[in-house]
C-alpha angles and dihedrals in degrees: 000000000000106000094213102048102021091229124138107247102178140033116206104177139357120191130215126187119222136177095218112041096182092052091048093048091050089053097049095040105033101028101035095028097231112156117241106249096178129016108191099148090147085071094040091253140112136164128210131188144092125297088239135070081021098232111141137184112222114209115200128180107220108158119103084235092051109144124223122184092235093055097052117100 
């Protein structure tokens, strides 16, 4: 926050919850063209977004039916 005005001047990370992490990652990376900044699918998490201005979208699989590539048969 800017100390003088009290306004938010920067957003570092916003998080969305999805049921299919691989599908969401394909959409944000392949369709929208956002680079993968962090691939932690083993923990049901990934982040996409440019190196600058450092704003990222966190994608987190939260459903009990959340799919991960390594769990599919």
